[in-house]
N, C-alpha and C positions, 0 to 999 in steps of 0.2 A: 900321062895323067899326073896332076899335081896332088900329092898326098899329104904334104905338110909344109907349112910356112913358118919361118922363124926370122924375125926382124924387129924393126923399130915401129911402134905404133904412132902414125902421123896424124890421123883424123878419126873422129868418132861421130858419125851421123847416123843414129839408129835407123835401120838395122845394119847399116854399112860402115865398113872400116877401110882405112887406107894403111897398108903395112909396107914399109920400105925394106926390101930385101936386097942389100948391097947395091943400092942405086936404082932398083926397079920397084916401082910402086904398084902393089896389087890391091885391087878393090875386092873386098870380101864381104859377103852378106852373112850375118850371124844371128842365131836365135837370141832372144833377150836373156835367157839363162846364161849364155856365154858372155853377152855384152856386160851384164852386171858384175862379172868377175874379171873384167879386163884391168890391166894396170893403167897408170896415168899416161897421158900423152908424152912421147919422148922416151918411154920405157921399152924394154925388150918384151916381145910377146911371141908365143908359139901356139899355132893353131893346127889342128888336124883338118884337112880340107876334102871337099868333093867338088869336082869340076863338072858342071852340067853343060853339055854342048847341044845347042838348039840351032835351027836353021838361021835364025837372026841374031844369035848372041852366044857368047861363052860366059857363063856366070860361075864364079868361085864362091862356094859356101864354106864357112869356117866353124869349127866346133872346139870347145874347151876340153871335151872328154871323148874317149873312144865310144862310150855308150851312146852319147848324143849322135855321133856320126853314123853308127850302126843303125840306130833307130831311124834316122833320116833316110838312110838307104832302103830300109824296109818300107817306109812310108811311100817313097816315090815309085816303088815297084807296083803299087796299087793303081789300077786303072782309074783315071779321073782325078788322081791326086798328084799335082805338080810340085815342083820344088818350093814354090812360094807358099803353097798350102801346108806342106810338110814343115817349113820354117815357122809358119804361124802356129801350128800345133805345138811344136817344141818351145815356142815363145809363151804359149798359153798354159802349158803344164810341164812338169818335170818328167823325165824318163820314167822314174819310179811311179808317178801318178798315172801315166799312160799305161804302163804295164799292169797296174792294179785295175784300171778301167777295163783293159782287155781281158784280164783274168776273170773279173766279175761280170763282164759283158755289160758295162754301164754306159749306155749311149748318152745319158743325160750329162755326164761329165764332159764328154767331147763336144756336145752342142754349146757349151759355155765358151768355147774357143771361137773368136770372130771368124766368120766365113765357113763354119761347119754347121750344116743343117742336119736334121734328123736322119735323112736317107744316107747322106755321106757318112755320118757317125756310125750308122748300122753297118754300112759296107766296110768301113775301117775295122770295126770289131770282128766282123766275119772273116775278113782277109788276114787280120793279124793274129787271130786265135791260133794257138799252137806255135806261132813264129815268135811273137813278141812276149805275150803274157807268160808263157811257160819258161822261156829263157830268162826274162828279166824279173820274173816273180821272186826269184831268190835274191836278186839285187835289191829289189824293193822291200824285202823282208816280209812279203805277203805269202802266206800259205793258206790256201782255201781248198777244201775238198770239192769234188764235183757236186756233191749233195748240197753244199753251202751255196754254190753258184746257182744251182737249180732252184733252191728255196728262194733266193734273192730274186731271180728272174720271175718266179711265180708271183711274188709280192708286187713286183713292178707291173706285171701283166694285169694284176687285180686293181691297178690304179693308184697304188701307194707311191709316194715320192721317194726319191733316192734316200733322203734323210730319214724318213719314217721307216723304210725297209731296212736300212743299215742299223738303226737303233733297235728294231725288232730282232735282228739277227744276233744281237748281243745276248738275247735271252735264250737263244737256241744252243744246246750243247753241241760241241764240234762233231761228236760221233752219231748224231741223229740221222735217221733215214729221212728221205725227202718228205714223205707224207707226215711223219711225226714232226719234223721241223716246221712244215707249213702250219700245222695245227698249233704248235707252241708259239710261233711268230704271230699268228692271227689272234691268239689269246692275249699276247702281250700288247698288240695294237688295240684291241678292244678295251683294255684297262686304261690305256693312255688317253 
């Protein structure tokens, strides 16, 4: 397994790169978050990698950080989510944003990523809950109680948008119970 590449960056053709490692050129697919932080052509680059072996191809994926690679590995474990979809998710949102979406169970944020529909987003949230949100919540600087997530989910179920529900959540004290929190959030939404 190829776990890391270090060499000279020869080509940048989003999302693919060509990295020369002592005379051997490796084609590497990277998420846009990594792509935007690459050095100039001809400069030295180091990428953490994941090698996906399929019946018809061996594809090398590269990442600028360990968090990106670990998140990618968690995503491809989910049934129906391939490496290209996982790369698309990491290109459409940061690891911290994905962790926050999982922690708060916000399917709407995932559906903004091209190629992710409502059902896939819901499956991702269900599969990643406890794996990604809990682990990466600290990295993202997001701390939400279960009550906050339940209140937010209740508002979304009542038909409020992500934006409306998030704004209403700012009016709810952190130590509120679910029922009190929902009442306060609905009161805030009725005033708005």
